[in-house]
C-alpha positions as CSV (number, residue, x, y, z in Angstrom):
1,X,0.0,0.0,0.0
2,X,1.3,3.5,-0.9
3,X,1.6,6.1,1.8
4,X,-0.1,8.6,-0.5
5,X,-3.3,6.6,-0.2
6,X,-3.2,6.4,3.5
7,X,-5.0,9.0,5.6
8,X,-4.2,9.7,9.3
9,X,-6.6,7.7,11.5
10,X,-8.0,9.4,14.6
11,X,-8.5,6.1,16.5
12,X,-4.7,5.6,16.3
13,X,-4.0,9.2,17.3
14,X,-2.0,9.7,14.1
15,X,-0.5,13.2,13.4
16,X,2.6,13.1,11.1
17,X,5.5,15.3,12.3
18,X,6.6,17.1,9.2
19,X,8.9,19.8,10.5
20,X,12.5,19.1,9.5
21,X,14.0,21.2,12.3
22,X,12.0,19.4,15.0
23,X,12.9,16.0,13.5
24,X,16.6,16.9,13.6
25,X,16.4,18.1,17.2
26,X,14.8,14.8,18.2
27,X,17.7,12.9,16.6
28,X,20.3,15.2,18.1
29,X,18.7,14.8,21.6
30,X,19.1,11.1,21.4
31,X,22.9,11.5,21.0
32,X,23.3,8.4,19.0
33,X,26.5,6.5,18.5
34,X,27.6,3.3,16.7
35,X,27.0,1.3,19.9
36,X,23.3,2.3,20.0
37,X,20.3,0.2,18.9
38,X,17.2,2.4,18.7
39,X,13.7,1.4,19.4
40,X,11.3,3.7,17.5
41,X,7.7,3.5,18.6
42,X,5.1,4.7,16.0
43,X,7.2,5.4,12.9
44,X,4.2,6.3,10.9
45,X,5.4,7.0,7.3
46,X,9.0,7.0,8.3
47,X,10.0,10.7,8.4
48,X,11.9,10.2,11.6
49,X,13.0,6.7,10.7
50,X,14.9,8.0,7.7
51,X,16.8,10.4,9.9
52,X,17.6,7.8,12.4
53,X,19.0,5.6,9.7
54,X,21.2,8.5,8.6
55,X,22.6,8.6,12.2
56,X,25.6,6.5,13.5
57,X,23.2,4.1,15.3
58,X,23.9,0.5,14.6
59,X,20.3,-0.6,14.2
60,X,16.8,0.9,14.1
61,X,13.9,-1.3,15.3
62,X,10.4,0.2,14.6
63,X,7.1,-0.9,16.2
64,X,4.0,0.1,14.2
65,X,0.4,-0.7,15.1
66,X,-1.3,0.4,11.8
67,X,-1.0,-2.6,9.5
68,X,-1.6,-0.4,6.5
69,X,1.6,1.5,7.3
70,X,3.7,-1.6,7.9
71,X,3.8,-2.6,4.2
72,X,4.9,0.9,3.2
73,X,7.6,1.0,5.9
74,X,8.9,-2.4,4.8
75,X,9.0,-1.3,1.1
76,X,10.8,2.0,2.0
77,X,13.4,0.7,4.5
78,X,13.3,-3.1,4.4
79,X,16.4,-3.4,2.2
80,X,18.5,-1.7,4.8
81,X,20.2,-4.3,7.0
82,X,20.1,-1.8,9.9
83,X,16.3,-1.7,9.9
84,X,13.8,-4.1,11.4
85,X,10.1,-3.8,11.8
86,X,7.6,-5.2,14.4
87,X,3.9,-5.1,13.7
88,X,1.6,-4.8,16.7
89,X,0.4,-2.8,19.7
90,X,3.5,-1.6,21.7
91,X,1.4,-2.1,25.0
92,X,0.6,-5.7,24.2
93,X,3.8,-7.1,22.6
94,X,5.6,-9.5,25.0
95,X,9.0,-8.1,24.0
96,X,10.2,-5.0,22.2
97,X,13.1,-4.8,19.8
98,X,15.0,-7.2,17.6
99,X,15.6,-10.4,19.7
100,X,19.3,-10.3,18.6
101,X,19.9,-6.7,19.5
102,X,18.9,-5.2,22.9
103,X,17.7,-1.6,22.4
104,X,19.7,1.0,24.2
105,X,17.6,4.1,23.4
106,X,14.0,4.9,22.6
107,X,12.6,7.4,20.2
108,X,8.8,7.8,20.1
109,X,6.1,10.1,18.8
110,X,3.6,8.9,21.5
111,X,-0.1,8.7,20.7
112,X,-1.4,11.0,23.4
113,X,-4.2,8.6,24.4
114,X,-1.7,6.0,25.6
115,X,1.0,8.2,27.1
116,X,0.6,6.9,30.7
117,X,0.6,3.2,29.9
118,X,3.5,3.6,27.4
119,X,5.6,5.5,30.0
120,X,5.1,2.6,32.3
121,X,6.0,0.1,29.6
122,X,9.2,2.0,28.7
123,X,10.3,3.4,32.1
124,X,8.4,1.3,34.6
125,X,6.9,2.1,38.1
126,X,8.7,3.1,41.3
127,X,8.3,-0.4,42.6
128,X,9.0,-2.1,39.3
129,X,11.3,-0.1,37.0
130,X,12.2,-1.4,33.6
131,X,15.3,-3.6,33.9
132,X,17.8,-3.0,32.4
133,X,16.8,0.6,31.9
134,X,17.2,2.3,28.5
135,X,20.0,4.8,28.4
136,X,17.8,7.5,27.0
137,X,14.2,8.1,25.8
138,X,13.4,11.0,23.5
139,X,9.6,11.3,23.4
140,X,7.2,13.6,21.6
141,X,4.3,14.1,24.0
142,X,1.4,16.5,24.7
143,X,2.9,19.6,26.3
144,X,0.7,19.3,29.3
145,X,2.2,15.9,30.1
146,X,5.7,17.2,29.5
147,X,5.2,20.0,31.9
148,X,3.8,17.6,34.5
149,X,6.9,15.3,34.2
150,X,9.4,18.1,34.6
151,X,7.5,20.5,36.9
152,X,9.1,21.8,40.1
153,X,7.3,21.5,43.5
154,X,4.9,24.4,43.9
155,X,4.2,24.7,40.2
156,X,0.6,24.2,39.2
157,X,1.6,21.2,36.9
158,X,3.4,19.4,39.7
159,X,1.7,16.1,40.4
160,X,2.2,12.5,41.4
161,X,3.5,11.8,37.9
162,X,6.1,14.5,38.5
163,X,7.3,12.7,41.6
164,X,7.3,9.3,40.1
165,X,9.2,10.2,36.9
166,X,11.7,12.4,38.7
167,X,12.6,9.5,41.0
168,X,12.9,7.2,38.1
169,X,14.8,9.4,35.6
170,X,16.5,12.7,34.9
171,X,14.0,14.7,32.9
172,X,14.5,17.7,30.6
173,X,12.7,19.5,27.9
174,X,14.1,19.5,24.4
175,X,11.8,21.8,22.5
176,X,8.2,22.9,22.1
177,X,6.3,21.7,19.1
178,X,3.3,23.7,17.9
179,X,0.4,22.2,16.0
180,X,1.6,23.6,12.6
181,X,4.5,21.1,12.7
182,X,2.1,18.2,12.1
183,X,-0.1,17.0,9.4
184,X,-2.9,16.9,10.3
185,X,-2.3,19.5,13.1
186,X,-3.5,18.3,16.6
187,X,-5.6,20.5,18.7
188,X,-3.1,20.7,21.5
189,X,0.5,21.9,22.0
190,X,3.3,19.3,22.0
191,X,6.8,19.1,23.4
192,X,9.8,16.9,23.0
193,X,11.3,15.6,26.2
194,X,14.4,13.5,27.1
195,X,14.4,11.0,29.9
196,X,17.6,9.4,31.2
197,X,16.5,6.5,33.5
198,X,18.5,6.2,36.7
199,X,20.8,3.2,37.1
200,X,19.9,0.6,39.7
201,X,22.2,2.2,42.3
202,X,20.2,5.5,42.0
203,X,16.7,4.0,42.4
204,X,14.7,3.4,45.5
205,X,14.7,0.0,47.1
206,X,11.5,-2.0,46.7
207,X,10.1,-1.4,50.2
208,X,10.8,2.4,50.1
209,X,9.3,2.6,46.6
210,X,6.1,0.9,47.7
211,X,5.8,3.3,50.6
212,X,6.3,6.3,48.3
213,X,3.5,5.0,46.1
214,X,1.2,4.5,49.1
215,X,1.8,8.1,50.2
216,X,1.3,9.6,46.7
217,X,-2.0,7.8,46.3
218,X,-3.2,8.9,49.7
219,X,-2.2,12.6,49.3
220,X,-2.8,13.4,45.6
221,X,-6.4,12.0,45.6
222,X,-7.2,15.2,47.5
223,X,-4.4,17.5,46.2
224,X,-6.2,20.7,47.4
225,X,-6.1,19.5,51.0
226,X,-3.3,20.1,53.5
227,X,-1.1,17.2,54.4
228,X,-2.1,17.3,58.0
229,X,-5.6,16.2,56.8
230,X,-4.7,13.7,54.0
231,X,-1.9,12.0,55.8
232,X,-3.5,11.9,59.3
233,X,-4.9,8.3,58.8
234,X,-1.3,7.1,58.4
235,X,0.0,8.6,61.6
236,X,-2.8,9.0,64.1
237,X,-2.5,11.0,67.3
238,X,0.6,13.1,68.1
239,X,2.9,11.2,65.8
240,X,1.8,13.1,62.7
241,X,3.6,16.4,63.4
242,X,6.9,14.8,64.4
243,X,6.8,12.5,61.3
244,X,6.3,15.5,59.0
245,X,8.9,17.6,60.8
246,X,11.5,14.8,60.4
247,X,11.0,15.1,56.6
248,X,11.1,18.9,56.8
249,X,7.4,19.0,55.6
250,X,5.0,21.7,56.9
251,X,1.7,20.2,58.0
252,X,0.0,23.0,56.1
253,X,1.6,22.2,52.8
254,X,-0.3,20.6,50.0
255,X,1.0,17.6,48.1
256,X,2.1,19.5,45.0
257,X,4.4,21.6,47.2
258,X,6.4,18.7,48.5
259,X,9.6,17.7,46.6
260,X,10.4,14.1,45.4
261,X,13.1,13.8,48.0
262,X,10.7,14.9,50.8
263,X,8.3,12.2,49.7
264,X,11.1,9.7,50.0
265,X,11.9,11.1,53.5
266,X,8.3,10.8,54.5
267,X,8.2,7.2,53.2
268,X,11.3,6.3,55.2
269,X,9.6,7.6,58.3
270,X,6.5,5.7,57.5
271,X,8.4,2.4,57.4
272,X,11.6,3.0,59.3
273,X,14.4,0.4,59.2
274,X,14.2,-2.1,62.1
């Protein structure tokens, strides 16, 4: 099937990135070398794939859900020994990447309706991070999500997602991407972000990670309330103030005002070492 006869499908969240400058910035942000094998999620018609194949990366493995695009991608790039293609839903496939080449980096134009589940698939959860971690992920996401991932405590975008991602990876913005850079243009602003997952030595141990998750669920379900109210059930009586003080947290603070490291300190106080 020719790409010229394929129209973007709303149910797949398809918006083709056509801006050459943004495509180049995505590839530059990945900082690819000859030792890298790249996992590209959602190659679409291959505009980014072409640039990835022009990079020093040793191999590009693409995962595409739309079966009508798979044929065109195979026709366009299949003769290149550095290219391989996997057809299917990235959320359902049992393994990602060429079985003979372990991907080291990820490049993805994420369909906005699966951003949360895909982040979990590629980065993991606090209590179950992806192992081994990718060296870097360069992701094109909805700007609102990008802001939540990288937000600082006290910012209106700071959320439980901010805490989780900042405890799992170093996060930075690469560039904003306005709707005019796509065909068809989406109705929202977009942004390219880069995530460098932390190595095992920099991550929380399992027990502490589970405690942080427990606290985030407890506090952010009522993000407008003070912590003295939302966390009170976890430390009844006079122990609440001392617990919060040990983590340098004011009882009058709201959850979006507490830094990731303060959440870790609170979790450590919730389940102190024996």
